[in-house]
N, CA, C and O atoms as a GROMACS GRO file, in nm:
protein
  332
    1UNK      N    1   0.092  -0.103   0.034
    1UNK     CA    2   0.001   0.016   0.006
    1UNK      C    3   0.082   0.139   0.011
    1UNK      O    4   0.170   0.164   0.093
    2UNK      N    5   0.037   0.221  -0.096
    2UNK     CA    6   0.142   0.362  -0.121
    2UNK      C    7   0.090   0.422   0.034
    2UNK      O    8  -0.019   0.407   0.089
    3UNK      N    9   0.224   0.500   0.084
    3UNK     CA   10   0.224   0.612   0.199
    3UNK      C   11   0.236   0.741   0.149
    3UNK      O   12   0.331   0.787   0.086
    4UNK      N   13   0.141   0.793   0.179
    4UNK     CA   14   0.145   0.948   0.121
    4UNK      C   15   0.205   1.037   0.292
    4UNK      O   16   0.197   1.019   0.414
    5UNK      N   17   0.251   1.113   0.216
    5UNK     CA   18   0.337   1.201   0.308
    5UNK      C   19   0.233   1.273   0.402
    5UNK      O   20   0.136   1.337   0.361
    6UNK      N   21   0.268   1.252   0.534
    6UNK     CA   22   0.164   1.355   0.630
    6UNK      C   23   0.130   1.501   0.615
    6UNK      O   24   0.047   1.555   0.688
    7UNK      N   25   0.211   1.577   0.498
    7UNK     CA   26   0.183   1.690   0.487
    7UNK      C   27   0.040   1.681   0.389
    7UNK      O   28  -0.066   1.738   0.416
    8UNK      N   29   0.069   1.595   0.269
    8UNK     CA   30  -0.049   1.558   0.233
    8UNK      C   31  -0.189   1.535   0.284
    8UNK      O   32  -0.280   1.596   0.230
    9UNK      N   33  -0.215   1.445   0.389
    9UNK     CA   34  -0.276   1.381   0.442
    9UNK      C   35  -0.360   1.512   0.535
    9UNK      O   36  -0.483   1.516   0.543
   10UNK      N   37  -0.279   1.606   0.594
   10UNK     CA   38  -0.324   1.723   0.687
   10UNK      C   39  -0.388   1.829   0.562
   10UNK      O   40  -0.500   1.877   0.578
   11UNK      N   41  -0.308   1.860   0.436
   11UNK     CA   42  -0.375   1.965   0.353
   11UNK      C   43  -0.524   1.910   0.312
   11UNK      O   44  -0.613   1.989   0.280
   12UNK      N   45  -0.543   1.758   0.314
   12UNK     CA   46  -0.668   1.768   0.232
   12UNK      C   47  -0.762   1.707   0.350
   12UNK      O   48  -0.838   1.612   0.337
   13UNK      N   49  -0.739   1.783   0.471
   13UNK     CA   50  -0.816   1.754   0.617
   13UNK      C   51  -0.846   1.915   0.632
   13UNK      O   52  -0.958   1.957   0.660
   14UNK      N   53  -0.740   1.996   0.613
   14UNK     CA   54  -0.753   2.103   0.621
   14UNK      C   55  -0.828   2.193   0.542
   14UNK      O   56  -0.858   2.312   0.555
   15UNK      N   57  -0.861   2.073   0.425
   15UNK     CA   58  -0.929   2.150   0.275
   15UNK      C   59  -1.089   2.108   0.325
   15UNK      O   60  -1.167   2.202   0.312
   16UNK      N   61  -1.131   2.022   0.362
   16UNK     CA   62  -1.247   1.938   0.440
   16UNK      C   63  -1.286   2.101   0.519
   16UNK      O   64  -1.374   2.184   0.493
   17UNK      N   65  -1.184   2.100   0.617
   17UNK     CA   66  -1.235   2.210   0.718
   17UNK      C   67  -1.291   2.350   0.680
   17UNK      O   68  -1.382   2.419   0.727
   18UNK      N   69  -1.200   2.368   0.575
   18UNK     CA   70  -1.251   2.508   0.507
   18UNK      C   71  -1.394   2.482   0.412
   18UNK      O   72  -1.476   2.573   0.401
   19UNK      N   73  -1.411   2.375   0.359
   19UNK     CA   74  -1.499   2.354   0.340
   19UNK      C   75  -1.686   2.343   0.400
   19UNK      O   76  -1.795   2.365   0.347
   20UNK      N   77  -1.630   2.288   0.557
   20UNK     CA   78  -1.738   2.310   0.670
   20UNK      C   79  -1.738   2.502   0.668
   20UNK      O   80  -1.838   2.569   0.641
   21UNK      N   81  -1.630   2.548   0.696
   21UNK     CA   82  -1.622   2.739   0.706
   21UNK      C   83  -1.678   2.800   0.597
   21UNK      O   84  -1.697   2.922   0.600
   22UNK      N   85  -1.708   2.735   0.501
   22UNK     CA   86  -1.704   2.798   0.411
   22UNK      C   87  -1.883   2.766   0.358
   22UNK      O   88  -1.958   2.842   0.297
   23UNK      N   89  -1.903   2.646   0.402
   23UNK     CA   90  -2.037   2.589   0.339
   23UNK      C   91  -2.180   2.525   0.486
   23UNK      O   92  -2.275   2.448   0.481
   24UNK      N   93  -2.123   2.602   0.586
   24UNK     CA   94  -2.191   2.546   0.695
   24UNK      C   95  -2.343   2.608   0.668
   24UNK      O   96  -2.417   2.516   0.703
   25UNK      N   97  -2.407   2.692   0.633
   25UNK     CA   98  -2.518   2.724   0.610
   25UNK      C   99  -2.604   2.625   0.534
   25UNK      O  100  -2.726   2.628   0.540
   26UNK      N  101  -2.523   2.520   0.450
   26UNK     CA  102  -2.586   2.430   0.348
   26UNK      C  103  -2.640   2.330   0.420
   26UNK      O  104  -2.666   2.352   0.539
   27UNK      N  105  -2.659   2.239   0.379
   27UNK     CA  106  -2.710   2.094   0.426
   27UNK      C  107  -2.576   1.999   0.400
   27UNK      O  108  -2.606   1.910   0.320
   28UNK      N  109  -2.475   1.994   0.432
   28UNK     CA  110  -2.392   1.933   0.417
   28UNK      C  111  -2.396   1.822   0.492
   28UNK      O  112  -2.474   1.820   0.587
   29UNK      N  113  -2.347   1.755   0.475
   29UNK     CA  114  -2.316   1.562   0.562
   29UNK      C  115  -2.186   1.548   0.620
   29UNK      O  116  -2.104   1.637   0.645
   30UNK      N  117  -2.176   1.423   0.639
   30UNK     CA  118  -2.008   1.356   0.630
   30UNK      C  119  -1.996   1.326   0.507
   30UNK      O  120  -1.899   1.374   0.449
   31UNK      N  121  -2.083   1.246   0.436
   31UNK     CA  122  -2.056   1.193   0.288
   31UNK      C  123  -1.993   1.361   0.215
   31UNK      O  124  -1.875   1.354   0.181
   32UNK      N  125  -2.035   1.446   0.200
   32UNK     CA  126  -2.027   1.581   0.157
   32UNK      C  127  -1.867   1.597   0.199
   32UNK      O  128  -1.770   1.584   0.125
   33UNK      N  129  -1.869   1.627   0.329
   33UNK     CA  130  -1.742   1.660   0.344
   33UNK      C  131  -1.611   1.578   0.343
   33UNK      O  132  -1.501   1.626   0.315
   34UNK      N  133  -1.638   1.431   0.379
   34UNK     CA  134  -1.557   1.337   0.333
   34UNK      C  135  -1.504   1.320   0.175
   34UNK      O  136  -1.393   1.277   0.144
   35UNK      N  137  -1.600   1.358   0.091
   35UNK     CA  138  -1.565   1.355  -0.048
   35UNK      C  139  -1.478   1.493  -0.076
   35UNK      O  140  -1.381   1.515  -0.149
   36UNK      N  141  -1.531   1.549  -0.016
   36UNK     CA  142  -1.409   1.703  -0.061
   36UNK      C  143  -1.302   1.648  -0.024
   36UNK      O  144  -1.206   1.679  -0.093
   37UNK      N  145  -1.277   1.565   0.074
   37UNK     CA  146  -1.122   1.529   0.132
   37UNK      C  147  -1.072   1.432   0.030
   37UNK      O  148  -0.950   1.424   0.016
   38UNK      N  149  -1.154   1.356  -0.044
   38UNK     CA  150  -1.144   1.229  -0.089
   38UNK      C  151  -1.081   1.116  -0.022
   38UNK      O  152  -0.990   1.046  -0.065
   39UNK      N  153  -1.143   1.108   0.093
   39UNK     CA  154  -1.120   0.976   0.183
   39UNK      C  155  -1.305   0.937   0.213
   39UNK      O  156  -1.408   1.003   0.200
   40UNK      N  157  -1.266   0.759   0.271
   40UNK     CA  158  -1.395   0.710   0.351
   40UNK      C  159  -1.467   0.795   0.447
   40UNK      O  160  -1.408   0.866   0.529
   41UNK      N  161  -1.560   0.789   0.438
   41UNK     CA  162  -1.599   0.871   0.567
   41UNK      C  163  -1.512   0.802   0.707
   41UNK      O  164  -1.454   0.874   0.789
   42UNK      N  165  -1.517   0.670   0.715
   42UNK     CA  166  -1.396   0.614   0.863
   42UNK      C  167  -1.335   0.692   0.860
   42UNK      O  168  -1.351   0.791   0.931
   43UNK      N  169  -1.220   0.675   0.760
   43UNK     CA  170  -1.077   0.697   0.730
   43UNK      C  171  -1.089   0.866   0.787
   43UNK      O  172  -1.004   0.900   0.869
   44UNK      N  173  -1.175   0.952   0.751
   44UNK     CA  174  -1.179   1.056   0.755
   44UNK      C  175  -1.186   1.123   0.882
   44UNK      O  176  -1.105   1.192   0.944
   45UNK      N  177  -1.313   1.081   0.907
   45UNK     CA  178  -1.363   1.076   1.075
   45UNK      C  179  -1.208   1.102   1.133
   45UNK      O  180  -1.158   1.198   1.191
   46UNK      N  181  -1.154   0.969   1.088
   46UNK     CA  182  -1.060   0.951   1.251
   46UNK      C  183  -0.927   1.048   1.217
   46UNK      O  184  -0.852   1.092   1.304
   47UNK      N  185  -0.914   1.066   1.111
   47UNK     CA  186  -0.780   1.166   1.081
   47UNK      C  187  -0.874   1.296   1.121
   47UNK      O  188  -0.830   1.367   1.212
   48UNK      N  189  -0.984   1.328   1.069
   48UNK     CA  190  -1.018   1.478   1.142
   48UNK      C  191  -1.017   1.509   1.270
   48UNK      O  192  -1.025   1.623   1.314
   49UNK      N  193  -1.006   1.408   1.333
   49UNK     CA  194  -1.036   1.417   1.516
   49UNK      C  195  -0.948   1.421   1.522
   49UNK      O  196  -0.920   1.538   1.546
   50UNK      N  197  -0.822   1.335   1.513
   50UNK     CA  198  -0.675   1.369   1.535
   50UNK      C  199  -0.628   1.469   1.530
   50UNK      O  200  -0.546   1.501   1.615
   51UNK      N  201  -0.669   1.566   1.414
   51UNK     CA  202  -0.630   1.680   1.365
   51UNK      C  203  -0.687   1.774   1.462
   51UNK      O  204  -0.603   1.822   1.538
   52UNK      N  205  -0.798   1.809   1.477
   52UNK     CA  206  -0.921   1.866   1.495
   52UNK      C  207  -0.947   1.862   1.674
   52UNK      O  208  -1.000   1.956   1.735
   53UNK      N  209  -0.908   1.758   1.726
   53UNK     CA  210  -0.969   1.688   1.853
   53UNK      C  211  -1.142   1.698   1.852
   53UNK      O  212  -1.201   1.706   1.960
   54UNK      N  213  -1.195   1.697   1.763
   54UNK     CA  214  -1.348   1.717   1.714
   54UNK      C  215  -1.410   1.604   1.589
   54UNK      O  216  -1.362   1.610   1.476
   55UNK      N  217  -1.489   1.531   1.613
   55UNK     CA  218  -1.523   1.487   1.491
   55UNK      C  219  -1.594   1.577   1.358
   55UNK      O  220  -1.644   1.682   1.401
   56UNK      N  221  -1.608   1.564   1.237
   56UNK     CA  222  -1.684   1.635   1.134
   56UNK      C  223  -1.769   1.720   1.189
   56UNK      O  224  -1.760   1.843   1.184
   57UNK      N  225  -1.869   1.644   1.252
   57UNK     CA  226  -2.023   1.663   1.279
   57UNK      C  227  -1.990   1.772   1.397
   57UNK      O  228  -2.047   1.879   1.382
   58UNK      N  229  -1.908   1.760   1.508
   58UNK     CA  230  -1.902   1.834   1.630
   58UNK      C  231  -1.858   1.957   1.581
   58UNK      O  232  -1.892   2.051   1.653
   59UNK      N  233  -1.754   2.003   1.421
   59UNK     CA  234  -1.694   2.120   1.413
   59UNK      C  235  -1.810   2.165   1.355
   59UNK      O  236  -1.873   2.248   1.421
   60UNK      N  237  -1.863   2.125   1.229
   60UNK     CA  238  -1.989   2.212   1.173
   60UNK      C  239  -2.090   2.238   1.237
   60UNK      O  240  -2.170   2.316   1.183
   61UNK      N  241  -2.123   2.182   1.378
   61UNK     CA  242  -2.228   2.264   1.474
   61UNK      C  243  -2.188   2.336   1.555
   61UNK      O  244  -2.268   2.405   1.618
   62UNK      N  245  -2.020   2.347   1.584
   62UNK     CA  246  -1.956   2.460   1.648
   62UNK      C  247  -1.955   2.590   1.536
   62UNK      O  248  -1.983   2.703   1.575
   63UNK      N  249  -1.924   2.568   1.409
   63UNK     CA  250  -1.919   2.673   1.335
   63UNK      C  251  -2.039   2.725   1.351
   63UNK      O  252  -2.059   2.833   1.407
   64UNK      N  253  -2.150   2.633   1.292
   64UNK     CA  254  -2.305   2.719   1.296
   64UNK      C  255  -2.320   2.790   1.418
   64UNK      O  256  -2.346   2.909   1.400
   65UNK      N  257  -2.312   2.749   1.560
   65UNK     CA  258  -2.352   2.799   1.638
   65UNK      C  259  -2.259   2.963   1.627
   65UNK      O  260  -2.321   3.070   1.622
   66UNK      N  261  -2.106   2.954   1.625
   66UNK     CA  262  -2.055   3.060   1.643
   66UNK      C  263  -2.112   3.175   1.537
   66UNK      O  264  -2.131   3.293   1.567
   67UNK      N  265  -2.136   3.109   1.392
   67UNK     CA  266  -2.225   3.231   1.302
   67UNK      C  267  -2.362   3.258   1.389
   67UNK      O  268  -2.386   3.369   1.436
   68UNK      N  269  -2.430   3.172   1.402
   68UNK     CA  270  -2.521   3.226   1.487
   68UNK      C  271  -2.527   3.308   1.590
   68UNK      O  272  -2.622   3.383   1.606
   69UNK      N  273  -2.418   3.301   1.678
   69UNK     CA  274  -2.374   3.403   1.794
   69UNK      C  275  -2.334   3.545   1.741
   69UNK      O  276  -2.346   3.649   1.806
   70UNK      N  277  -2.274   3.531   1.590
   70UNK     CA  278  -2.262   3.656   1.569
   70UNK      C  279  -2.339   3.740   1.479
   70UNK      O  280  -2.313   3.857   1.451
   71UNK      N  281  -2.445   3.662   1.432
   71UNK     CA  282  -2.571   3.694   1.384
   71UNK      C  283  -2.625   3.804   1.475
   71UNK      O  284  -2.614   3.927   1.471
   72UNK      N  285  -2.688   3.715   1.561
   72UNK     CA  286  -2.744   3.765   1.700
   72UNK      C  287  -2.673   3.878   1.804
   72UNK      O  288  -2.735   3.951   1.881
   73UNK      N  289  -2.552   3.873   1.788
   73UNK     CA  290  -2.468   4.024   1.833
   73UNK      C  291  -2.489   4.137   1.714
   73UNK      O  292  -2.534   4.246   1.750
   74UNK      N  293  -2.467   4.122   1.614
   74UNK     CA  294  -2.494   4.194   1.529
   74UNK      C  295  -2.623   4.260   1.529
   74UNK      O  296  -2.637   4.382   1.517
   75UNK      N  297  -2.754   4.143   1.549
   75UNK     CA  298  -2.874   4.209   1.557
   75UNK      C  299  -2.893   4.288   1.691
   75UNK      O  300  -2.961   4.390   1.701
   76UNK      N  301  -2.840   4.243   1.765
   76UNK     CA  302  -2.888   4.356   1.889
   76UNK      C  303  -2.820   4.471   1.892
   76UNK      O  304  -2.872   4.575   1.930
   77UNK      N  305  -2.659   4.460   1.840
   77UNK     CA  306  -2.620   4.602   1.796
   77UNK      C  307  -2.699   4.739   1.742
   77UNK      O  308  -2.700   4.859   1.771
   78UNK      N  309  -2.792   4.613   1.606
   78UNK     CA  310  -2.811   4.728   1.521
   78UNK      C  311  -2.968   4.758   1.596
   78UNK      O  312  -3.029   4.860   1.562
   79UNK      N  313  -3.026   4.668   1.694
   79UNK     CA  314  -3.134   4.728   1.789
   79UNK      C  315  -3.114   4.863   1.852
   79UNK      O  316  -3.179   4.966   1.833
   80UNK      N  317  -3.006   4.839   1.935
   80UNK     CA  318  -2.955   4.928   2.022
   80UNK      C  319  -2.955   5.069   1.930
   80UNK      O  320  -3.037   5.155   1.961
   81UNK      N  321  -2.838   5.102   1.785
   81UNK     CA  322  -2.811   5.184   1.725
   81UNK      C  323  -2.986   5.247   1.698
   81UNK      O  324  -3.026   5.358   1.732
   82UNK      N  325  -3.044   5.170   1.650
   82UNK     CA  326  -3.224   5.229   1.647
   82UNK      C  327  -3.308   5.262   1.763
   82UNK      O  328  -3.412   5.326   1.747
   83UNK      N  329  -3.267   5.219   1.885
   83UNK     CA  330  -3.358   5.262   1.995
   83UNK      C  331  -3.336   5.401   2.010
   83UNK      O  332  -3.398   5.465   2.095
   0.00000   0.00000   0.00000
């Protein structure tokens, strides 16, 4: 079996993380994300968790929560300015 350099594997996982960051508002799942990195779902999940200490699903949820908090904060600032 051919071994890939770690940098190559990390780059593919980071590419998948960037995909999550860009497409968090879309209806994406593990299949879409692992396809972006060109890994099987199981191998991808294992590598992703090794690098980010979270599963891809946990990471997607975290990104969505952060974006929602930013929108709520922005909305509150606009309401304060309008008052």
